[in-house]
Phi, psi and omega in degrees: 000329178297317182299320179295321180295320178292316180295324177294322176296310181300325177281356181085008176270076185295323175305312181291320178302315177296322175299317175300313181298319174298322176292323175298318181297314183301315182291323180293321176297321182291323183267007180053047180245084188297332180299318180293322177301307180297321177298314179289329174298318178295320181297317177295323176292328175294323179291317176302314179300315179298318178295323177290322177293322178296323177296313180299317177298325181290316180298316181297319179295321177294318183292317187296328177302312175296319181296317180300319179294315179300313181304312179297322178295318179293320179297318178300328184260018176059035173257062187299312185298320178295314177299318179294323178297321181295313180297314179299320178293321179299313176301316181296323180295323191244013185300333180277359181270114187300333182273354191308305183281356176269357173284121187305320180293329180288313178307314182300312183286332177290318177297316181297318185290329179289000000 
């Protein structure tokens, strides 16, 4: 069952991976095998972290689209300081997301702003 959970995780079927992990936990509790419980709890936490990162990257991509439009409009009206402030605030908001600067749209606006 652990292999099924891992394969589901690797194929991106996180719901199924969690279901397998929960089943392993139920069986481990019945059999009083605490090591399996802890192992599967860690596995579920890995999935949760991955889902959170994916959500944040998706959110960043949505936000950057609006920021790019606003940035261009501000630059055209010669409001450079305001445009720069928007980019700086955006960077500060997502600086803790490890994938932040690897997103092409983010790289583009940072380079423009510099």
